C-alpha angles and dihedrals in degrees: 000000000000110000092204097061116117113261094251095055116119113249110265129182113212144163104043129121121224136198122203116195111204129196131178103267144256138214114262091239137010091254132119092243095049090046093049090053092049094044091047089056096041100045093045090064107111092214090057099046109028096192117117107272092231089064099033105047098060087053092048096045097035104041115004102047088047097054112020102056097067093051091046092046087057091051090050089049089061093060105026113126137202086259087055122237111023092222094051092043094050094045089052090051091051090052094048092048095045089051088057091049097046093045121192093335093089141012112235125203136161137221144175124236089220123028125007143003086037126211093240089054093047093048092047090050093053095043090048086052090060099267106149091166121050133182110211106209116193104195093222116114092194118055117237129165086226093059118016097031094048092055089053091047089054092050090049090055091056094045091050088062097050123094089196111041127193118225108262131205125183126218106239122230107277101197095135100026109134092226088058097045090046092050091051096045090049097046099041090046090053092051092046093053089054095055120105090229136043108238120227091206133033110199117205107204122194127184110269128237132188112277093237088069087069094045089050090056106266108153092209099105090046092049092051092049093051093048089053092049094048093045093052091051093047095049092050097200107155087175094066128065112222119213125184117215141161126228141194101053111185130187132354099301122111108260132198113285156268093041116224095226093048091050094047090056095040096051091050090049091050091057105267107147105175122048139161125194129205133185106210094170093065116079089197139027113261143149094301093054101033099042109014094045108021098043108020096032089053089052092049093052100042095042085057094053103275117138113191121039134165133176111212122220124253120243092267115155095330126130096262094047096046094047087052092049092047092052093047092049094046091051093049091049091058112143091017099071 
């Protein structure tokens, strides 16, 4: 507060700097109704499903939202914790730890692109607390229009409605940043050393996207491939075979390949007995890592003849990941702090 303001001036907080960590999203509960609301928002995003809405919405409302929520709710129930959704709980931990690391220089909060807490609510809370400069930090190492860009879109929607707008910066993709590659190599190496078996294969599974996104100019596929190449070089494990795959296919369209589930089955049938899987494109463990990879992935591998399987943790709020996040945030706040 400015001590020189006239006595009748409304209270105004100014002069602070904010950081808003943003992840994809999660339902509020592992129930059919909550999942239906979440999927309705997520799958209505025109950057996520690039089909004309006049054709897509009848399919979404008439078929998908009447069939998929029950199945997805069951999957969420397999991984739900006492703190709620793993993705939300871990993102909250990352924000809390980053706040301690950054000290009083900035105010750190977190939001979800879909579900709660929302990006508009997060930006509004930071601005109300006096943050005139805000770093919007999408927690996606690899840029994709369906993830990074839609976070910026949502922030833009909020800005458009504000008479007094804060200055906004966006954390760039960090798929090839030495801090990110180093954190992954260190953390995954630590986890591999703790296993009771030495894997023959380390599968690097990234979230899939329709193949047409690559053809339309989205750099996501190239970013994933570069991350995988740099990570393999940094880990320097000639005793382990690295394979890059893409998970979470949905619908009839052609998706980026090879598919994670197909490779798990093929490796087991080809005689691979020991396999570990990591998801370097996810900043925090979530349904796609804890259920799709750790539970269903294990079943796919062992049912096809594999014997030893382990899904490695994401960076989450661990020491390596937090050191990386602090380094990235401090760099992007250059000139502000």
